[in-house]
VEXMAR-457597 format. One record per residue (C-alpha): residue number from 0; x negated, y negated, z; residue in one letter. Coordinates in steps of 0.5 Angstrom, whole numbers, plus 2048, in hexadecimal, padded with zeros to 3 digits. Each point is the difference from the previous one (the first is absolute). Example, Ala and Ser with C-alpha at 12.3 -4.5 7.8 and 13.67 -1.06 7.14 Angstrom:
<nodes>
<node num="0" px="7E7" py="809" pz="810" residuo="A"/>
<node num="1" px="7FE" py="7F9" pz="7FE" residuo="S"/>
</nodes>
This chain:
<nodes>
<node num="0" px="824" py="804" pz="816" residuo="M"/>
<node num="1" px="807" py="7FE" pz="7FD" residuo="S"/>
<node num="2" px="803" py="802" pz="807" residuo="I"/>
<node num="3" px="7FB" py="7FC" pz="804" residuo="A"/>
<node num="4" px="801" py="7FA" pz="7FC" residuo="S"/>
<node num="5" px="807" py="800" pz="800" residuo="V"/>
<node num="6" px="800" py="801" pz="808" residuo="N"/>
<node num="7" px="7FB" py="7FA" pz="800" residuo="F"/>
<node num="8" px="805" py="7FC" pz="7FC" residuo="A"/>
<node num="9" px="805" py="802" pz="806" residuo="I"/>
<node num="10" px="7FB" py="7FE" pz="805" residuo="F"/>
<node num="11" px="7FF" py="7F9" pz="7FD" residuo="V"/>
<node num="12" px="807" py="7FE" pz="7FE" residuo="S"/>
<node num="13" px="802" py="802" pz="807" residuo="S"/>
<node num="14" px="7FC" py="7FB" pz="803" residuo="R"/>
<node num="15" px="800" py="7FA" pz="7FB" residuo="V"/>
<node num="16" px="805" py="7FB" pz="7FE" residuo="N"/>
<node num="17" px="800" py="7FF" pz="7F9" residuo="D"/>
<node num="18" px="801" py="806" pz="7FB" residuo="P"/>
<node num="19" px="7FA" py="7FD" pz="7FB" residuo="R"/>
<node num="20" px="7FB" py="7FF" pz="806" residuo="V"/>
<node num="21" px="802" py="808" pz="801" residuo="A"/>
<node num="22" px="7FF" py="802" pz="7F9" residuo="E"/>
<node num="23" px="7F9" py="7FC" pz="800" residuo="Q"/>
<node num="24" px="7FD" py="803" pz="806" residuo="I"/>
<node num="25" px="802" py="807" pz="7FE" residuo="S"/>
<node num="26" px="7FC" py="7FF" pz="7FA" residuo="S"/>
<node num="27" px="7FA" py="800" pz="804" residuo="L"/>
<node num="28" px="801" py="807" pz="802" residuo="F"/>
<node num="29" px="7FD" py="801" pz="7F9" residuo="I"/>
<node num="30" px="7F9" py="7FD" pz="801" residuo="L"/>
<node num="31" px="7FD" py="806" pz="803" residuo="P"/>
<node num="32" px="802" py="805" pz="7FB" residuo="I"/>
<node num="33" px="7FD" py="7FB" pz="7FB" residuo="L"/>
<node num="34" px="7FA" py="800" pz="804" residuo="G"/>
<node num="35" px="7FF" py="807" pz="800" residuo="L"/>
<node num="36" px="802" py="800" pz="7F8" residuo="L"/>
<node num="37" px="7FA" py="7FB" pz="7FF" residuo="F"/>
<node num="38" px="7FB" py="804" pz="804" residuo="A"/>
<node num="39" px="801" py="806" pz="7FD" residuo="Q"/>
<node num="40" px="7FF" py="7FD" pz="7F9" residuo="L"/>
<node num="41" px="7FA" py="7FC" pz="802" residuo="A"/>
<node num="42" px="7FD" py="807" pz="803" residuo="G"/>
<node num="43" px="800" py="7FE" pz="807" residuo="V"/>
<node num="44" px="804" py="805" pz="803" residuo="I"/>
<node num="45" px="801" py="807" pz="7FD" residuo="I"/>
<node num="46" px="807" py="803" pz="800" residuo="I"/>
<node num="47" px="800" py="808" pz="800" residuo="N"/>
<node num="48" px="806" py="805" pz="802" residuo="V"/>
<node num="49" px="7FE" py="800" pz="807" residuo="M"/>
<node num="50" px="800" py="7F8" pz="801" residuo="V"/>
<node num="51" px="807" py="800" pz="7FC" residuo="M"/>
<node num="52" px="803" py="806" pz="805" residuo="L"/>
<node num="53" px="7FE" py="7FC" pz="806" residuo="S"/>
<node num="54" px="803" py="7FA" pz="7FD" residuo="F"/>
<node num="55" px="806" py="804" pz="7FE" residuo="I"/>
<node num="56" px="801" py="803" pz="807" residuo="G"/>
<node num="57" px="7FE" py="7F9" pz="804" residuo="S"/>
<node num="58" px="806" py="7FD" pz="7FC" residuo="M"/>
<node num="59" px="805" py="805" pz="801" residuo="I"/>
<node num="60" px="7FF" py="7FF" pz="808" residuo="L"/>
<node num="61" px="800" py="7F8" pz="7FF" residuo="L"/>
<node num="62" px="806" py="801" pz="7FC" residuo="D"/>
<node num="63" px="804" py="804" pz="805" residuo="I"/>
<node num="64" px="7FE" py="7FB" pz="806" residuo="G"/>
<node num="65" px="802" py="7FA" pz="7FB" residuo="M"/>
<node num="66" px="806" py="803" pz="7FF" residuo="I"/>
<node num="67" px="802" py="801" pz="807" residuo="Y"/>
<node num="68" px="7FD" py="7F9" pz="802" residuo="L"/>
<node num="69" px="804" py="7FD" pz="7FA" residuo="G"/>
<node num="70" px="807" py="803" pz="802" residuo="A"/>
<node num="71" px="7FF" py="7FD" pz="807" residuo="T"/>
<node num="72" px="7FE" py="7F9" pz="7FE" residuo="I"/>
<node num="73" px="805" py="7FF" pz="7FA" residuo="F"/>
<node num="74" px="806" py="7FC" pz="802" residuo="Q"/>
<node num="75" px="804" py="7FF" pz="7FA" residuo="R"/>
<node num="76" px="805" py="7FB" pz="803" residuo="E"/>
<node num="77" px="7FA" py="7FC" pz="803" residuo="T"/>
<node num="78" px="7FD" py="7FF" pz="7FA" residuo="I"/>
<node num="79" px="806" py="7FE" pz="7FC" residuo="L"/>
<node num="80" px="802" py="7FB" pz="805" residuo="T"/>
<node num="81" px="7F9" py="7FD" pz="801" residuo="R"/>
<node num="82" px="7FE" py="7FF" pz="7F8" residuo="W"/>
<node num="83" px="802" py="7FA" pz="7FD" residuo="K"/>
</nodes>
């Protein structure tokens, strides 16, 4: 999850013009995780070993894809000259 959140922040920061906006939009990444936490606490979903293993596997695949995409999108010079 930390790799995915860093990559999401890279995606956002490469598209917006202000670092504060990038930080605020990147914080939206945590909302689905909080939704899962509250659903687990309320008993709406049951998280067992198989659910966790499938989640881990899908996160690994998602992280690999996000790393490759983030490496192609991120352009440091453009970000530094565009931000105010």
